[in-house]
mmCIF entry with sequence, helices, sheets and N, C-alpha, C, O atoms, coordinates in Angstrom:
data_MODEL
# 
_entry.id   MODEL 
# 
_entity.id                         1 
_entity.type                       polymer 
_entity.pdbx_number_of_molecules   1 
# 
_entity_poly.entity_id                      1 
_entity_poly.type                           'polypeptide(L)' 
_entity_poly.nstd_linkage                   no 
_entity_poly.nstd_monomer                   no 
_entity_poly.pdbx_seq_one_letter_code       MVNQLLDEAVKTLRDFNLESDQRLAVFVREIYRDLHKKEPEITKEDCDGHQN 
_entity_poly.pdbx_seq_one_letter_code_can   MVNQLLDEAVKTLRDFNLESDQRLAVFVREIYRDLHKKEPEITKEDCDGHQN 
_entity_poly.pdbx_strand_id                 A 
# 
loop_
_entity_poly_seq.entity_id 
_entity_poly_seq.num 
_entity_poly_seq.mon_id 
_entity_poly_seq.hetero 
1 1  MET n 
1 2  VAL n 
1 3  ASN n 
1 4  GLN n 
1 5  LEU n 
1 6  LEU n 
1 7  ASP n 
1 8  GLU n 
1 9  ALA n 
1 10 VAL n 
1 11 LYS n 
1 12 THR n 
1 13 LEU n 
1 14 ARG n 
1 15 ASP n 
1 16 PHE n 
1 17 ASN n 
1 18 LEU n 
1 19 GLU n 
1 20 SER n 
1 21 ASP n 
1 22 GLN n 
1 23 ARG n 
1 24 LEU n 
1 25 ALA n 
1 26 VAL n 
1 27 PHE n 
1 28 VAL n 
1 29 ARG n 
1 30 GLU n 
1 31 ILE n 
1 32 TYR n 
1 33 ARG n 
1 34 ASP n 
1 35 LEU n 
1 36 HIS n 
1 37 LYS n 
1 38 LYS n 
1 39 GLU n 
1 40 PRO n 
1 41 GLU n 
1 42 ILE n 
1 43 THR n 
1 44 LYS n 
1 45 GLU n 
1 46 ASP n 
1 47 CYS n 
1 48 ASP n 
1 49 GLY n 
1 50 HIS n 
1 51 GLN n 
1 52 ASN n 
# 
_struct_asym.id          A 
_struct_asym.entity_id   1 
# 
loop_
_struct_conf.conf_type_id 
_struct_conf.id 
_struct_conf.pdbx_PDB_helix_id 
_struct_conf.beg_label_comp_id 
_struct_conf.beg_label_asym_id 
_struct_conf.beg_label_seq_id 
_struct_conf.pdbx_beg_PDB_ins_code 
_struct_conf.end_label_comp_id 
_struct_conf.end_label_asym_id 
_struct_conf.end_label_seq_id 
_struct_conf.pdbx_end_PDB_ins_code 
_struct_conf.beg_auth_comp_id 
_struct_conf.beg_auth_asym_id 
_struct_conf.beg_auth_seq_id 
_struct_conf.end_auth_comp_id 
_struct_conf.end_auth_asym_id 
_struct_conf.end_auth_seq_id 
_struct_conf.pdbx_PDB_helix_class 
_struct_conf.details 
_struct_conf.pdbx_PDB_helix_length 
HELX_P HELX_P1 AA1 VAL A 2  ? ARG A 14 ? VAL A 2  ARG A 14 1 ? 13 
HELX_P HELX_P2 AA2 LEU A 18 ? LEU A 35 ? LEU A 18 LEU A 35 1 ? 18 
HELX_P HELX_P3 AA3 LYS A 44 ? ASP A 48 ? LYS A 44 ASP A 48 1 ? 5  
# 
_struct_conf_type.id          HELX_P 
_struct_conf_type.criteria    ? 
_struct_conf_type.reference   ? 
# 
loop_
_atom_site.group_PDB 
_atom_site.id 
_atom_site.type_symbol 
_atom_site.label_atom_id 
_atom_site.label_alt_id 
_atom_site.label_comp_id 
_atom_site.label_asym_id 
_atom_site.label_entity_id 
_atom_site.label_seq_id 
_atom_site.pdbx_PDB_ins_code 
_atom_site.Cartn_x 
_atom_site.Cartn_y 
_atom_site.Cartn_z 
_atom_site.occupancy 
_atom_site.B_iso_or_equiv 
_atom_site.pdbx_formal_charge 
_atom_site.auth_seq_id 
_atom_site.auth_comp_id 
_atom_site.auth_asym_id 
_atom_site.auth_atom_id 
_atom_site.pdbx_PDB_model_num 
ATOM 1   N N  . MET A 1 1  ? 70.868 98.697  116.104 1.00 0.00 ? 1  MET A N  1 
ATOM 2   C CA . MET A 1 1  ? 71.596 97.823  115.199 1.00 0.00 ? 1  MET A CA 1 
ATOM 3   C C  . MET A 1 1  ? 72.768 97.149  115.931 1.00 0.00 ? 1  MET A C  1 
ATOM 4   O O  . MET A 1 1  ? 73.035 95.962  115.741 1.00 0.00 ? 1  MET A O  1 
ATOM 5   N N  . VAL A 1 2  ? 73.448 97.922  116.757 1.00 0.00 ? 2  VAL A N  1 
ATOM 6   C CA . VAL A 1 2  ? 74.559 97.354  117.532 1.00 0.00 ? 2  VAL A CA 1 
ATOM 7   C C  . VAL A 1 2  ? 74.031 96.298  118.491 1.00 0.00 ? 2  VAL A C  1 
ATOM 8   O O  . VAL A 1 2  ? 74.653 95.254  118.686 1.00 0.00 ? 2  VAL A O  1 
ATOM 9   N N  . ASN A 1 3  ? 72.892 96.575  119.080 1.00 0.00 ? 3  ASN A N  1 
ATOM 10  C CA . ASN A 1 3  ? 72.277 95.613  119.992 1.00 0.00 ? 3  ASN A CA 1 
ATOM 11  C C  . ASN A 1 3  ? 71.964 94.301  119.267 1.00 0.00 ? 3  ASN A C  1 
ATOM 12  O O  . ASN A 1 3  ? 72.199 93.218  119.802 1.00 0.00 ? 3  ASN A O  1 
ATOM 13  N N  . GLN A 1 4  ? 71.437 94.407  118.054 1.00 0.00 ? 4  GLN A N  1 
ATOM 14  C CA . GLN A 1 4  ? 71.133 93.208  117.264 1.00 0.00 ? 4  GLN A CA 1 
ATOM 15  C C  . GLN A 1 4  ? 72.411 92.449  116.942 1.00 0.00 ? 4  GLN A C  1 
ATOM 16  O O  . GLN A 1 4  ? 72.437 91.219  116.995 1.00 0.00 ? 4  GLN A O  1 
ATOM 17  N N  . LEU A 1 5  ? 73.476 93.179  116.607 1.00 0.00 ? 5  LEU A N  1 
ATOM 18  C CA . LEU A 1 5  ? 74.755 92.545  116.307 1.00 0.00 ? 5  LEU A CA 1 
ATOM 19  C C  . LEU A 1 5  ? 75.274 91.782  117.522 1.00 0.00 ? 5  LEU A C  1 
ATOM 20  O O  . LEU A 1 5  ? 75.737 90.648  117.401 1.00 0.00 ? 5  LEU A O  1 
ATOM 21  N N  . LEU A 1 6  ? 75.193 92.408  118.684 1.00 0.00 ? 6  LEU A N  1 
ATOM 22  C CA . LEU A 1 6  ? 75.661 91.737  119.899 1.00 0.00 ? 6  LEU A CA 1 
ATOM 23  C C  . LEU A 1 6  ? 74.814 90.507  120.220 1.00 0.00 ? 6  LEU A C  1 
ATOM 24  O O  . LEU A 1 6  ? 75.347 89.475  120.627 1.00 0.00 ? 6  LEU A O  1 
ATOM 25  N N  . ASP A 1 7  ? 73.503 90.613  120.040 1.00 0.00 ? 7  ASP A N  1 
ATOM 26  C CA . ASP A 1 7  ? 72.627 89.451  120.257 1.00 0.00 ? 7  ASP A CA 1 
ATOM 27  C C  . ASP A 1 7  ? 72.993 88.306  119.325 1.00 0.00 ? 7  ASP A C  1 
ATOM 28  O O  . ASP A 1 7  ? 73.063 87.151  119.746 1.00 0.00 ? 7  ASP A O  1 
ATOM 29  N N  . GLU A 1 8  ? 73.225 88.628  118.067 1.00 0.00 ? 8  GLU A N  1 
ATOM 30  C CA . GLU A 1 8  ? 73.586 87.596  117.087 1.00 0.00 ? 8  GLU A CA 1 
ATOM 31  C C  . GLU A 1 8  ? 74.949 86.987  117.417 1.00 0.00 ? 8  GLU A C  1 
ATOM 32  O O  . GLU A 1 8  ? 75.143 85.781  117.266 1.00 0.00 ? 8  GLU A O  1 
ATOM 33  N N  . ALA A 1 9  ? 75.891 87.817  117.866 1.00 0.00 ? 9  ALA A N  1 
ATOM 34  C CA . ALA A 1 9  ? 77.209 87.316  118.243 1.00 0.00 ? 9  ALA A CA 1 
ATOM 35  C C  . ALA A 1 9  ? 77.116 86.373  119.441 1.00 0.00 ? 9  ALA A C  1 
ATOM 36  O O  . ALA A 1 9  ? 77.786 85.340  119.474 1.00 0.00 ? 9  ALA A O  1 
ATOM 37  N N  . VAL A 1 10 ? 76.289 86.725  120.421 1.00 0.00 ? 10 VAL A N  1 
ATOM 38  C CA . VAL A 1 10 ? 76.098 85.860  121.596 1.00 0.00 ? 10 VAL A CA 1 
ATOM 39  C C  . VAL A 1 10 ? 75.513 84.519  121.163 1.00 0.00 ? 10 VAL A C  1 
ATOM 40  O O  . VAL A 1 10 ? 75.982 83.472  121.608 1.00 0.00 ? 10 VAL A O  1 
ATOM 41  N N  . LYS A 1 11 ? 74.506 84.537  120.310 1.00 0.00 ? 11 LYS A N  1 
ATOM 42  C CA . LYS A 1 11 ? 73.899 83.290  119.821 1.00 0.00 ? 11 LYS A CA 1 
ATOM 43  C C  . LYS A 1 11 ? 74.945 82.425  119.117 1.00 0.00 ? 11 LYS A C  1 
ATOM 44  O O  . LYS A 1 11 ? 74.990 81.208  119.298 1.00 0.00 ? 11 LYS A O  1 
ATOM 45  N N  . THR A 1 12 ? 75.782 83.080  118.311 1.00 0.00 ? 12 THR A N  1 
ATOM 46  C CA . THR A 1 12 ? 76.810 82.353  117.562 1.00 0.00 ? 12 THR A CA 1 
ATOM 47  C C  . THR A 1 12 ? 77.817 81.716  118.510 1.00 0.00 ? 12 THR A C  1 
ATOM 48  O O  . THR A 1 12 ? 78.213 80.566  118.320 1.00 0.00 ? 12 THR A O  1 
ATOM 49  N N  . LEU A 1 13 ? 78.227 82.458  119.522 1.00 0.00 ? 13 LEU A N  1 
ATOM 50  C CA . LEU A 1 13 ? 79.221 81.928  120.452 1.00 0.00 ? 13 LEU A CA 1 
ATOM 51  C C  . LEU A 1 13 ? 78.664 80.816  121.335 1.00 0.00 ? 13 LEU A C  1 
ATOM 52  O O  . LEU A 1 13 ? 79.393 79.899  121.715 1.00 0.00 ? 13 LEU A O  1 
ATOM 53  N N  . ARG A 1 14 ? 77.380 80.894  121.660 1.00 0.00 ? 14 ARG A N  1 
ATOM 54  C CA . ARG A 1 14 ? 76.768 79.846  122.488 1.00 0.00 ? 14 ARG A CA 1 
ATOM 55  C C  . ARG A 1 14 ? 76.640 78.534  121.736 1.00 0.00 ? 14 ARG A C  1 
ATOM 56  O O  . ARG A 1 14 ? 76.813 77.463  122.318 1.00 0.00 ? 14 ARG A O  1 
ATOM 57  N N  . ASP A 1 15 ? 76.341 78.609  120.462 1.00 0.00 ? 15 ASP A N  1 
ATOM 58  C CA . ASP A 1 15 ? 76.137 77.402  119.659 1.00 0.00 ? 15 ASP A CA 1 
ATOM 59  C C  . ASP A 1 15 ? 76.898 77.556  118.353 1.00 0.00 ? 15 ASP A C  1 
ATOM 60  O O  . ASP A 1 15 ? 76.302 77.664  117.281 1.00 0.00 ? 15 ASP A O  1 
ATOM 61  N N  . PHE A 1 16 ? 78.236 77.565  118.455 1.00 0.00 ? 16 PHE A N  1 
ATOM 62  C CA . PHE A 1 16 ? 79.054 77.828  117.279 1.00 0.00 ? 16 PHE A CA 1 
ATOM 63  C C  . PHE A 1 16 ? 78.974 76.670  116.297 1.00 0.00 ? 16 PHE A C  1 
ATOM 64  O O  . PHE A 1 16 ? 79.288 75.526  116.625 1.00 0.00 ? 16 PHE A O  1 
ATOM 65  N N  . ASN A 1 17 ? 78.550 76.996  115.094 1.00 0.00 ? 17 ASN A N  1 
ATOM 66  C CA . ASN A 1 17 ? 78.562 76.051  113.982 1.00 0.00 ? 17 ASN A CA 1 
ATOM 67  C C  . ASN A 1 17 ? 78.635 76.863  112.703 1.00 0.00 ? 17 ASN A C  1 
ATOM 68  O O  . ASN A 1 17 ? 78.534 78.089  112.743 1.00 0.00 ? 17 ASN A O  1 
ATOM 69  N N  . LEU A 1 18 ? 78.806 76.210  111.590 1.00 0.00 ? 18 LEU A N  1 
ATOM 70  C CA . LEU A 1 18 ? 78.981 76.901  110.318 1.00 0.00 ? 18 LEU A CA 1 
ATOM 71  C C  . LEU A 1 18 ? 77.787 77.791  109.989 1.00 0.00 ? 18 LEU A C  1 
ATOM 72  O O  . LEU A 1 18 ? 77.961 78.918  109.527 1.00 0.00 ? 18 LEU A O  1 
ATOM 73  N N  . GLU A 1 19 ? 76.587 77.294  110.223 1.00 0.00 ? 19 GLU A N  1 
ATOM 74  C CA . GLU A 1 19 ? 75.384 78.063  109.901 1.00 0.00 ? 19 GLU A CA 1 
ATOM 75  C C  . GLU A 1 19 ? 75.288 79.343  110.730 1.00 0.00 ? 19 GLU A C  1 
ATOM 76  O O  . GLU A 1 19 ? 75.007 80.409  110.182 1.00 0.00 ? 19 GLU A O  1 
ATOM 77  N N  . SER A 1 20 ? 75.514 79.255  112.028 1.00 0.00 ? 20 SER A N  1 
ATOM 78  C CA . SER A 1 20 ? 75.431 80.447  112.880 1.00 0.00 ? 20 SER A CA 1 
ATOM 79  C C  . SER A 1 20 ? 76.552 81.423  112.538 1.00 0.00 ? 20 SER A C  1 
ATOM 80  O O  . SER A 1 20 ? 76.350 82.636  112.573 1.00 0.00 ? 20 SER A O  1 
ATOM 81  N N  . ASP A 1 21 ? 77.720 80.906  112.210 1.00 0.00 ? 21 ASP A N  1 
ATOM 82  C CA . ASP A 1 21 ? 78.835 81.757  111.826 1.00 0.00 ? 21 ASP A CA 1 
ATOM 83  C C  . ASP A 1 21 ? 78.515 82.508  110.534 1.00 0.00 ? 21 ASP A C  1 
ATOM 84  O O  . ASP A 1 21 ? 78.821 83.695  110.415 1.00 0.00 ? 21 ASP A O  1 
ATOM 85  N N  . GLN A 1 22 ? 77.910 81.832  109.581 1.00 0.00 ? 22 GLN A N  1 
ATOM 86  C CA . GLN A 1 22 ? 77.546 82.471  108.314 1.00 0.00 ? 22 GLN A CA 1 
ATOM 87  C C  . GLN A 1 22 ? 76.465 83.531  108.518 1.00 0.00 ? 22 GLN A C  1 
ATOM 88  O O  . GLN A 1 22 ? 76.517 84.588  107.890 1.00 0.00 ? 22 GLN A O  1 
ATOM 89  N N  . ARG A 1 23 ? 75.487 83.265  109.387 1.00 0.00 ? 23 ARG A N  1 
ATOM 90  C CA . ARG A 1 23 ? 74.446 84.267  109.683 1.00 0.00 ? 23 ARG A CA 1 
ATOM 91  C C  . ARG A 1 23 ? 75.070 85.520  110.272 1.00 0.00 ? 23 ARG A C  1 
ATOM 92  O O  . ARG A 1 23 ? 74.706 86.635  109.901 1.00 0.00 ? 23 ARG A O  1 
ATOM 93  N N  . LEU A 1 24 ? 76.007 85.336  111.187 1.00 0.00 ? 24 LEU A N  1 
ATOM 94  C CA . LEU A 1 24 ? 76.678 86.475  111.801 1.00 0.00 ? 24 LEU A CA 1 
ATOM 95  C C  . LEU A 1 24 ? 77.475 87.252  110.749 1.00 0.00 ? 24 LEU A C  1 
ATOM 96  O O  . LEU A 1 24 ? 77.449 88.483  110.745 1.00 0.00 ? 24 LEU A O  1 
ATOM 97  N N  . ALA A 1 25 ? 78.167 86.563  109.874 1.00 0.00 ? 25 ALA A N  1 
ATOM 98  C CA . ALA A 1 25 ? 78.945 87.224  108.825 1.00 0.00 ? 25 ALA A CA 1 
ATOM 99  C C  . ALA A 1 25 ? 78.047 88.039  107.899 1.00 0.00 ? 25 ALA A C  1 
ATOM 100 O O  . ALA A 1 25 ? 78.407 89.152  107.514 1.00 0.00 ? 25 ALA A O  1 
ATOM 101 N N  . VAL A 1 26 ? 76.891 87.503  107.541 1.00 0.00 ? 26 VAL A N  1 
ATOM 102 C CA . VAL A 1 26 ? 75.947 88.229  106.692 1.00 0.00 ? 26 VAL A CA 1 
ATOM 103 C C  . VAL A 1 26 ? 75.474 89.494  107.400 1.00 0.00 ? 26 VAL A C  1 
ATOM 104 O O  . VAL A 1 26 ? 75.410 90.562  106.793 1.00 0.00 ? 26 VAL A O  1 
ATOM 105 N N  . PHE A 1 27 ? 75.150 89.375  108.659 1.00 0.00 ? 27 PHE A N  1 
ATOM 106 C CA . PHE A 1 27 ? 74.677 90.521  109.433 1.00 0.00 ? 27 PHE A CA 1 
ATOM 107 C C  . PHE A 1 27 ? 75.756 91.595  109.512 1.00 0.00 ? 27 PHE A C  1 
ATOM 108 O O  . PHE A 1 27 ? 75.458 92.779  109.355 1.00 0.00 ? 27 PHE A O  1 
ATOM 109 N N  . VAL A 1 28 ? 76.999 91.201  109.751 1.00 0.00 ? 28 VAL A N  1 
ATOM 110 C CA . VAL A 1 28 ? 78.099 92.151  109.829 1.00 0.00 ? 28 VAL A CA 1 
ATOM 111 C C  . VAL A 1 28 ? 78.291 92.849  108.481 1.00 0.00 ? 28 VAL A C  1 
ATOM 112 O O  . VAL A 1 28 ? 78.513 94.060  108.443 1.00 0.00 ? 28 VAL A O  1 
ATOM 113 N N  . ARG A 1 29 ? 78.209 92.105  107.378 1.00 0.00 ? 29 ARG A N  1 
ATOM 114 C CA . ARG A 1 29 ? 78.334 92.727  106.052 1.00 0.00 ? 29 ARG A CA 1 
ATOM 115 C C  . ARG A 1 29 ? 77.223 93.734  105.810 1.00 0.00 ? 29 ARG A C  1 
ATOM 116 O O  . ARG A 1 29 ? 77.466 94.792  105.229 1.00 0.00 ? 29 ARG A O  1 
ATOM 117 N N  . GLU A 1 30 ? 76.000 93.424  106.248 1.00 0.00 ? 30 GLU A N  1 
ATOM 118 C CA . GLU A 1 30 ? 74.880 94.353  106.082 1.00 0.00 ? 30 GLU A CA 1 
ATOM 119 C C  . GLU A 1 30 ? 75.125 95.641  106.858 1.00 0.00 ? 30 GLU A C  1 
ATOM 120 O O  . GLU A 1 30 ? 74.862 96.733  106.354 1.00 0.00 ? 30 GLU A O  1 
ATOM 121 N N  . ILE A 1 31 ? 75.621 95.515  108.070 1.00 0.00 ? 31 ILE A N  1 
ATOM 122 C CA . ILE A 1 31 ? 75.927 96.702  108.873 1.00 0.00 ? 31 ILE A CA 1 
ATOM 123 C C  . ILE A 1 31 ? 77.031 97.512  108.200 1.00 0.00 ? 31 ILE A C  1 
ATOM 124 O O  . ILE A 1 31 ? 76.946 98.737  108.112 1.00 0.00 ? 31 ILE A O  1 
ATOM 125 N N  . TYR A 1 32 ? 78.046 96.837  107.736 1.00 0.00 ? 32 TYR A N  1 
ATOM 126 C CA . TYR A 1 32 ? 79.157 97.516  107.079 1.00 0.00 ? 32 TYR A CA 1 
ATOM 127 C C  . TYR A 1 32 ? 78.661 98.280  105.853 1.00 0.00 ? 32 TYR A C  1 
ATOM 128 O O  . TYR A 1 32 ? 79.047 99.427  105.630 1.00 0.00 ? 32 TYR A O  1 
ATOM 129 N N  . ARG A 1 33 ? 77.806 97.637  105.065 1.00 0.00 ? 33 ARG A N  1 
ATOM 130 C CA . ARG A 1 33 ? 77.244 98.296  103.874 1.00 0.00 ? 33 ARG A CA 1 
ATOM 131 C C  . ARG A 1 33 ? 76.444 99.524  104.273 1.00 0.00 ? 33 ARG A C  1 
ATOM 132 O O  . ARG A 1 33 ? 76.552 100.566 103.626 1.00 0.00 ? 33 ARG A O  1 
ATOM 133 N N  . ASP A 1 34 ? 75.650 99.423  105.322 1.00 0.00 ? 34 ASP A N  1 
ATOM 134 C CA . ASP A 1 34 ? 74.859 100.566 105.788 1.00 0.00 ? 34 ASP A CA 1 
ATOM 135 C C  . ASP A 1 34 ? 75.765 101.726 106.210 1.00 0.00 ? 34 ASP A C  1 
ATOM 136 O O  . ASP A 1 34 ? 75.452 102.889 105.956 1.00 0.00 ? 34 ASP A O  1 
ATOM 137 N N  . LEU A 1 35 ? 76.866 101.409 106.841 1.00 0.00 ? 35 LEU A N  1 
ATOM 138 C CA . LEU A 1 35 ? 77.787 102.443 107.300 1.00 0.00 ? 35 LEU A CA 1 
ATOM 139 C C  . LEU A 1 35 ? 78.587 103.068 106.160 1.00 0.00 ? 35 LEU A C  1 
ATOM 140 O O  . LEU A 1 35 ? 78.992 104.228 106.234 1.00 0.00 ? 35 LEU A O  1 
ATOM 141 N N  . HIS A 1 36 ? 78.805 102.292 105.116 1.00 0.00 ? 36 HIS A N  1 
ATOM 142 C CA . HIS A 1 36 ? 79.642 102.733 103.993 1.00 0.00 ? 36 HIS A CA 1 
ATOM 143 C C  . HIS A 1 36 ? 78.871 102.623 102.687 1.00 0.00 ? 36 HIS A C  1 
ATOM 144 O O  . HIS A 1 36 ? 79.321 101.961 101.752 1.00 0.00 ? 36 HIS A O  1 
ATOM 145 N N  . LYS A 1 37 ? 77.728 103.259 102.619 1.00 0.00 ? 37 LYS A N  1 
ATOM 146 C CA . LYS A 1 37 ? 76.849 103.127 101.451 1.00 0.00 ? 37 LYS A CA 1 
ATOM 147 C C  . LYS A 1 37 ? 77.513 103.540 100.148 1.00 0.00 ? 37 LYS A C  1 
ATOM 148 O O  . LYS A 1 37 ? 77.125 103.048 99.088  1.00 0.00 ? 37 LYS A O  1 
ATOM 149 N N  . LYS A 1 38 ? 78.474 104.404 100.190 1.00 0.00 ? 38 LYS A N  1 
ATOM 150 C CA . LYS A 1 38 ? 79.115 104.891 98.970  1.00 0.00 ? 38 LYS A CA 1 
ATOM 151 C C  . LYS A 1 38 ? 80.180 103.929 98.457  1.00 0.00 ? 38 LYS A C  1 
ATOM 152 O O  . LYS A 1 38 ? 80.648 104.061 97.326  1.00 0.00 ? 38 LYS A O  1 
ATOM 153 N N  . GLU A 1 39 ? 80.554 102.983 99.269  1.00 0.00 ? 39 GLU A N  1 
ATOM 154 C CA . GLU A 1 39 ? 81.607 102.050 98.888  1.00 0.00 ? 39 GLU A CA 1 
ATOM 155 C C  . GLU A 1 39 ? 81.008 100.812 98.233  1.00 0.00 ? 39 GLU A C  1 
ATOM 156 O O  . GLU A 1 39 ? 79.838 100.505 98.462  1.00 0.00 ? 39 GLU A O  1 
ATOM 157 N N  . PRO A 1 40 ? 81.781 100.097 97.426  1.00 0.00 ? 40 PRO A N  1 
ATOM 158 C CA . PRO A 1 40 ? 81.267 98.879  96.781  1.00 0.00 ? 40 PRO A CA 1 
ATOM 159 C C  . PRO A 1 40 ? 80.925 97.804  97.809  1.00 0.00 ? 40 PRO A C  1 
ATOM 160 O O  . PRO A 1 40 ? 81.403 97.831  98.943  1.00 0.00 ? 40 PRO A O  1 
ATOM 161 N N  . GLU A 1 41 ? 80.095 96.870  97.391  1.00 0.00 ? 41 GLU A N  1 
ATOM 162 C CA . GLU A 1 41 ? 79.660 95.778  98.262  1.00 0.00 ? 41 GLU A CA 1 
ATOM 163 C C  . GLU A 1 41 ? 80.847 94.939  98.712  1.00 0.00 ? 41 GLU A C  1 
ATOM 164 O O  . GLU A 1 41 ? 81.763 94.673  97.934  1.00 0.00 ? 41 GLU A O  1 
ATOM 165 N N  . ILE A 1 42 ? 80.823 94.529  99.962  1.00 0.00 ? 42 ILE A N  1 
ATOM 166 C CA . ILE A 1 42 ? 81.851 93.661  100.520 1.00 0.00 ? 42 ILE A CA 1 
ATOM 167 C C  . ILE A 1 42 ? 81.420 92.220  100.287 1.00 0.00 ? 42 ILE A C  1 
ATOM 168 O O  . ILE A 1 42 ? 80.318 91.817  100.657 1.00 0.00 ? 42 ILE A O  1 
ATOM 169 N N  . THR A 1 43 ? 82.306 91.456  99.670  1.00 0.00 ? 43 THR A N  1 
ATOM 170 C CA . THR A 1 43 ? 81.994 90.063  99.376  1.00 0.00 ? 43 THR A CA 1 
ATOM 171 C C  . THR A 1 43 ? 82.564 89.164  100.468 1.00 0.00 ? 43 THR A C  1 
ATOM 172 O O  . THR A 1 43 ? 83.357 89.600  101.303 1.00 0.00 ? 43 THR A O  1 
ATOM 173 N N  . LYS A 1 44 ? 82.147 87.916  100.443 1.00 0.00 ? 44 LYS A N  1 
ATOM 174 C CA . LYS A 1 44 ? 82.672 86.936  101.399 1.00 0.00 ? 44 LYS A CA 1 
ATOM 175 C C  . LYS A 1 44 ? 84.189 86.825  101.251 1.00 0.00 ? 44 LYS A C  1 
ATOM 176 O O  . LYS A 1 44 ? 84.906 86.690  102.243 1.00 0.00 ? 44 LYS A O  1 
ATOM 177 N N  . GLU A 1 45 ? 84.668 86.883  100.017 1.00 0.00 ? 45 GLU A N  1 
ATOM 178 C CA . GLU A 1 45 ? 86.101 86.776  99.771  1.00 0.00 ? 45 GLU A CA 1 
ATOM 179 C C  . GLU A 1 45 ? 86.848 87.955  100.397 1.00 0.00 ? 45 GLU A C  1 
ATOM 180 O O  . GLU A 1 45 ? 87.942 87.789  100.936 1.00 0.00 ? 45 GLU A O  1 
ATOM 181 N N  . ASP A 1 46 ? 86.244 89.155  100.319 1.00 0.00 ? 46 ASP A N  1 
ATOM 182 C CA . ASP A 1 46 ? 86.861 90.314  100.946 1.00 0.00 ? 46 ASP A CA 1 
ATOM 183 C C  . ASP A 1 46 ? 86.974 90.107  102.455 1.00 0.00 ? 46 ASP A C  1 
ATOM 184 O O  . ASP A 1 46 ? 88.011 90.412  103.044 1.00 0.00 ? 46 ASP A O  1 
ATOM 185 N N  . CYS A 1 47 ? 85.925 89.595  103.078 1.00 0.00 ? 47 CYS A N  1 
ATOM 186 C CA . CYS A 1 47 ? 85.922 89.364  104.519 1.00 0.00 ? 47 CYS A CA 1 
ATOM 187 C C  . CYS A 1 47 ? 86.959 88.305  104.896 1.00 0.00 ? 47 CYS A C  1 
ATOM 188 O O  . CYS A 1 47 ? 87.654 88.449  105.902 1.00 0.00 ? 47 CYS A O  1 
ATOM 189 N N  . ASP A 1 48 ? 87.064 87.254  104.103 1.00 0.00 ? 48 ASP A N  1 
ATOM 190 C CA . ASP A 1 48 ? 88.015 86.184  104.398 1.00 0.00 ? 48 ASP A CA 1 
ATOM 191 C C  . ASP A 1 48 ? 89.455 86.694  104.339 1.00 0.00 ? 48 ASP A C  1 
ATOM 192 O O  . ASP A 1 48 ? 90.324 86.161  105.028 1.00 0.00 ? 48 ASP A O  1 
ATOM 193 N N  . GLY A 1 49 ? 89.713 87.704  103.539 1.00 0.00 ? 49 GLY A N  1 
ATOM 194 C CA . GLY A 1 49 ? 91.049 88.245  103.412 1.00 0.00 ? 49 GLY A CA 1 
ATOM 195 C C  . GLY A 1 49 ? 91.439 89.164  104.553 1.00 0.00 ? 49 GLY A C  1 
ATOM 196 O O  . GLY A 1 49 ? 92.596 89.577  104.630 1.00 0.00 ? 49 GLY A O  1 
ATOM 197 N N  . HIS A 1 50 ? 90.504 89.503  105.449 1.00 0.00 ? 50 HIS A N  1 
ATOM 198 C CA . HIS A 1 50 ? 90.780 90.431  106.549 1.00 0.00 ? 50 HIS A CA 1 
ATOM 199 C C  . HIS A 1 50 ? 90.672 89.751  107.905 1.00 0.00 ? 50 HIS A C  1 
ATOM 200 O O  . HIS A 1 50 ? 90.110 90.325  108.837 1.00 0.00 ? 50 HIS A O  1 
ATOM 201 N N  . GLN A 1 51 ? 91.185 88.575  108.029 1.00 0.00 ? 51 GLN A N  1 
ATOM 202 C CA . GLN A 1 51 ? 91.137 87.870  109.307 1.00 0.00 ? 51 GLN A CA 1 
ATOM 203 C C  . GLN A 1 51 ? 92.318 88.289  110.147 1.00 0.00 ? 51 GLN A C  1 
ATOM 204 O O  . GLN A 1 51 ? 93.403 88.551  109.628 1.00 0.00 ? 51 GLN A O  1 
ATOM 205 N N  . ASN A 1 52 ? 92.102 88.351  111.468 1.00 0.00 ? 52 ASN A N  1 
ATOM 206 C CA . ASN A 1 52 ? 93.187 88.699  112.395 1.00 0.00 ? 52 ASN A CA 1 
ATOM 207 C C  . ASN A 1 52 ? 93.871 87.458  112.870 1.00 0.00 ? 52 ASN A C  1 
ATOM 208 O O  . ASN A 1 52 ? 94.813 87.535  113.658 1.00 0.00 ? 52 ASN A O  1 
# 
């Protein structure tokens, strides 16, 4: 799963656009949900509020 995440991140960085960025965000949310199955679903708004 980490390997897939890194592959998707590389693709996004090579050809950064809104669509690739959104695909990466969806993938990250799916991984997060898998890791935290007991916690409520993370929404796009939740992710937008946690920017560095």
